[in-house]
N, C-alpha and C positions, 0 to 999 in steps of 0.2 A: 462146676462142670466144665470140662475142657472140650473145645471143638478143634477142628483141624488147624485153624489159625493159631490157637494157643499152643498146640503141640509144635508147630513150625517155629513159633517165637521162642519157645524153651530150647529147641535145638539150636537156634541162632545164638541165644545167650551162651549156651555151653560151647558152641563153636568159637565164639569171640574170645573165650578164655583159653581155648586149646590152640587155636591157629597160630598165635605168636610164638609158640614153642616149636611149631613145625616149620614155619617159614621165616622165623626171626623178625616178624613184624611187630612194631611197638603195640603193646596191649591197649594203650590209650587210643590209638588209631583204629585198632580192631573193634574195640567196644563202640567207638563213635560210629563206625560203619554199620554195626549191628543196630544201633539206636535209630539211624536214619532208615534202614530197611524196614525195621519194625514199625516205625511211624508211617511209612508208605503203605504197609499192610493195614494199619489202622484206618487210613483214609479210604482204601479200597473196600474194606469190610463195612465201614459206615455208609458208604455210597451204594452198596449193592444189597444190603440186608432187606430192604423193602418193607420194613415195619418198625415200630418203636423199639429201641434197644432195651434189653434188660440186663441185670447183673450177671446173667449166665452167658451173655454174648461177649465176644472179643471186641475191644480190649478190656472191658470191665471185669471179665472173669480172671484177669491177671492183676487187677488193682488191689491195693491193700485197704482193709477197713478195720478200725479199732475193735469192732464187735467180734472179729475173728479171734482176738486174744481171750475172749470170754467163752466162745463156743468151741474153739479149737479147730474150726474149719479153715480150709484154704490157707494154711500158714505158709505155704510156698510163695504166697504173694508178698511176703516180707522181702523177697529177692526179686521176683518177676516184676513187681511194680516199679522198681528202679529203672527198668528198661522201657517203660510205657510212658507216653507223654500226652498232654491234654490238647495242645494246639501247635501251630507252626512256630510261634515265637518261643514257646516253651522248649521245644526240641532244638531250635536254632541256638538260643543262648546256652543251653546246657551242653550241646555238642561243641560249641566254641570254647567253653570253659574247660571241658575235658581235654580237648586238644592242646589248648594253651598251657594250662596248669598241669595237666596229666603228663605231658611229655617232659616237662621240667622235673617233676617228681620221679618219673620212671627212670630217667637218666641217672638219677642219684641212688635209687633204691634197687633197680633191676625189676624185671617183669613180674616175677613171682610175688615179691613183696608189694608191688604196686597193686596187683590184682587183689591181694589179701586186704590191703587198706581200703580199696574201693568197695569191695563186697561187705566187709565188716562195718564200714561207715554207713553204707546204704541200709544195711540191716538195723544198725543201732538207731539211725534216724527214724525209721519206721516204727521201731519199738517205742522210742520216746514219744512220737506222735500218737501212737496207740494208747500208751499209758496216760498221756495228758488228756485224751479224749475217750477214755474207756467207756464202752457201751455205745458209742456213736456208730451210725451206719454210713457215715460219709466215706468217700473213697479218696485215696491218696495215690498219686502217680508221680514219677519223675526221678531223675538222678541227682537232684539238688543236695540231698543228704550225703551222698557219696562224694560230691564235689566239695562240700564243706569239710568232709573228712580229708580230702586231698590238701585243702588249706591248712587243716590242723597238723597234718604230717609235715608240710613245708615249714610251719611255724616251729616245730620241734627240731627239724634237721638243719634248716638254713634261714633263720628268722631275719637276718640282715641282708639277705640277697635282694637286690633291687631290680625292679621290672617296670615296664610301661604297660598300662592297662586302661580299659575303658569301663567305667561303672555307670550303667544307665545313661549311655551316650555322653558321659563326662570323661574326657581324656585326662589321665593322670600319668605323669612322667617320673621316672626314677624313684618309684615308691618302694620302700622296704616291705618285705613280706609281713612283718608284725603290724605295720600300719594298714596294709590291705585287709588283714583279718579284723583289725579293730574297726575299720570302716564298715565291713560287712556285719559285724556284731551290732554296731549302732543301727544299721538298717533293720536288723531283726528285732531290735528293741522297739523301734518305731512301729513295725508291723504288729508286734504284740499289743501295742496300745490301741490299735485300730480294730474295733469289733467287726467291721465289715470286710476285713482282709480275707481273701480266699487262699492265701499262701500258707502252707503248713510250716510255719517258722519253727515249731518245735522239732520237726525233722531235721532242719538245718542245724539247730543247736546240738541235737543228738549226734549228728554226723561229725560235727566239729569236735565235740568232746571225745568221740570214739577215735578220731584221727590222732588227737593229742595223746590219748592214753595208750593206744595200741602200738603206735609207731616205735617208741623206745623198746618195746618187747620184741617185735618182729624184726627190728633192725640190728639185733645182735648178730655179730658176724663170726665166721670161723677165724681161727688163729688169734682170737682175742683182740682183733683190730677194731677201731672205731671207724665210722662211715667215711669221714673226710681225712683220714690219716693215711698218707702214702708211705708204705714201707716196702723194703725188698724182701721177698720170700722165695725160697727155692722152688723152681718150677716142678721139681720132682714130686713135691707134695700135691701138685695139681694133676699130674698124669696118673690116672686111675684105670684106664682101659688099656688093652693090649696095643691097640692102634696108637694111642697117645704115647705109650712107653717106647714103641718102635720108632716113632718120629723123634722122640727125645734123644734116643741113642744115635740117630743119624745126625742130629744137631750137635751133639757132644763130640762126635768123631769127625765132623766136617771141618776142613781147613780152609776151603774157599769161601770168603765172606759172602759173595752173592748167592751161592748155593745154600749156605747156612741160613741166610735171610729168607730164602724161599721156603725152607723147611719150617722156620719160625712162623711164617705166614700160614702154612698148612696146620701147624699146631694151634694157632690162634683161632682158626675156624671151628675147632672142636671144643673150645673152652669158653666158659663164661667166668667173669671175675668172681672169685669166691667172697670178695668183700662187698660188692654192690650188685653183682649179677649182670653187669653190662657187658657189651661185646669187647673182645680183646683185639689187639693188633701188635705186630712186631715193632719193637722199639729198642734201638741200639742192640745190646746183646741179650735181650730178653723180651718180655711182653709187657704191655701197658694197656689199661682200659681208659675209657673216656673220662673217668673221674680221677685219673692220675695215680691209680694204684699200680705199682710196678712189681714185676716178678723176674728174678734173675736165674741164670743157670750156673750151678756150681761146677767148676772144672775139676 
């Protein structure tokens, strides 16, 4: 059963996925903002309800329970539970990981594919938790499965990329992605050995596997290019609208370098890189995205 809080939350979830395409905001930031707002709503709801909360009350009505896989009820919680968190530390760490790792991945894959990896991994994480605890009425919340999916995608796309990170207040410097994933896998193994653990480690493993498996599929690009391969492609193949074709004609006919560059900037505002879907900018006599994929104009 959904109350007004739950309906608003679902609207926020949908909005966080759509807004990046309207205002070119990174989806990882948009999702994080939605998570924080939803958590604030949880705190308000819990403090104002004035009676013991039940499973029909927000935010529990958006949490996932393994029993739903048997009854077929509330299957939407496979997604909504990703955006609900248990307490302040839960939302704090998950928000930080989404910003830190999510931005890195989104810059490489583009917004559309990042959102797909995030949602599929969160869904897969809940499914694995549900199957592992089939029939249980326990509730699962949090974006950890989706975050592990981000790690899985990073492991596939750039395993040797080095980063500085903090794991449970332990600072680690210049750590390759593959080692980061290995460390987190070891932590999940230790959690699995602890019968008193309240962490849904199965969801973490499910999210990680989903990220590893789905990334090679959704990362296939137009023009037969690989993700990190920078080749020159005729911009005419990218100009698909009347506005873009008109700008392209102006670029091709312009002889003043400064004016030509200005028109290139205008064209860049209308395009996303077809290789990684990141933003474009004018570069020399063509366009270039942040991942070094270059596009030239044939004279």
